[in-house]
C-alpha positions as CSV (number, residue, x, y, z in Angstrom):
1,Y,1.7,16.0,36.8
2,E,4.2,14.9,39.0
3,V,3.5,14.4,42.8
4,C,6.1,15.2,45.0
5,D,6.1,15.0,48.8
6,K,7.0,17.8,51.4
7,G,10.7,18.2,51.7
8,D,11.3,16.9,47.9
9,V,13.6,18.9,45.8
10,V,12.1,19.3,42.5
11,L,12.5,21.0,38.7
12,Y,9.5,23.1,37.6
13,T,8.9,24.9,34.6
14,E,9.0,28.6,34.8
15,G,8.1,29.8,31.3
16,T,10.5,28.6,28.8
17,R,13.2,27.5,31.4
18,L,13.3,25.4,34.5
19,G,13.5,26.4,38.0
20,C,14.5,24.6,41.0
21,G,13.1,24.3,44.8
22,V,12.2,22.6,47.8
23,V,8.5,21.7,48.2
24,L,7.1,23.0,51.4
25,L,3.5,22.1,51.4
26,N,0.6,20.3,49.0
27,M,-2.6,21.5,48.8
28,E,-5.7,21.3,46.4
29,M,-7.6,24.7,45.6
30,N,-10.7,24.8,43.6
31,G,-9.6,21.2,42.4
32,V,-6.2,22.2,41.1
33,A,-3.5,20.6,43.2
34,I,-0.4,23.3,44.2
35,S,2.7,22.9,46.0
36,L,4.3,25.7,47.6
37,V,8.0,25.9,46.8
38,R,10.9,27.6,47.9
39,S,13.0,28.6,45.0
40,F,16.8,28.0,44.7
41,R,19.0,30.3,42.3
42,L,21.5,28.4,40.0
43,R,24.8,28.8,40.7
44,H,26.7,26.4,38.2
45,F,25.5,23.3,35.9
46,F,28.5,20.4,35.7
47,R,27.7,18.7,32.6
48,S,30.5,16.2,33.1
49,S,28.8,15.0,36.6
50,A,25.3,15.5,35.4
51,S,24.7,17.7,38.5
52,A,24.0,21.4,39.4
53,E,24.9,23.7,42.4
54,W,22.2,25.9,43.4
55,D,21.7,28.7,46.4
56,E,18.9,28.5,48.7
57,T,16.8,31.5,48.6
58,D,13.7,33.4,50.6
59,D,11.4,33.4,47.5
60,I,8.4,31.0,48.4
61,S,5.8,30.6,45.6
62,P,2.8,28.6,44.8
63,R,3.3,26.2,41.5
64,A,0.6,24.3,40.1
65,S,1.5,20.7,40.2
66,D,1.2,20.4,36.2
67,D,4.4,22.9,36.2
68,L,6.4,20.5,38.6
69,V,8.7,18.2,36.0
70,C,10.3,15.9,38.4
71,S,11.9,15.5,42.0
72,L,15.9,15.3,42.2
73,K,18.3,13.5,43.9
74,W,19.9,16.2,46.2
75,K,22.4,16.7,49.0
76,Q,22.7,19.8,51.3
77,L,26.4,21.3,51.1
78,D,27.9,24.1,53.2
79,G,25.8,27.0,54.2
80,S,22.9,27.5,51.8
81,K,24.3,25.5,49.0
82,V,22.4,22.3,47.6
83,R,23.7,20.1,44.8
84,T,21.5,18.2,42.7
85,L,21.7,15.5,39.8
86,I,20.1,16.4,36.7
87,P,18.4,13.8,34.6
88,N,20.3,13.6,31.0
89,S,17.0,14.2,29.0
90,L,17.1,17.7,30.8
91,H,20.5,19.1,30.5
92,H,19.9,21.0,27.3
93,K,17.8,23.2,29.4
94,F,20.9,24.2,31.4
95,E,23.4,24.6,28.6
């Protein structure tokens, strides 16, 4: 599984789709690695720049570390907007 640090922005599996959010805390419960993640809501995927724009939300939920796909390069934009780079191998998940 992917290991991420507190403050990392990550993609995670959520059923058949990918979600995105920031890691708030990492812990272990009964031998299972868990990350507490504050979710982002997708605003737009920009294929030409391999990036996505997201809105921060107040939705916080535990994610099994097995569900973390990768950490992302990211930048805080105005207000509660975040821009991330999306790996080429995952573009199809956003189209």
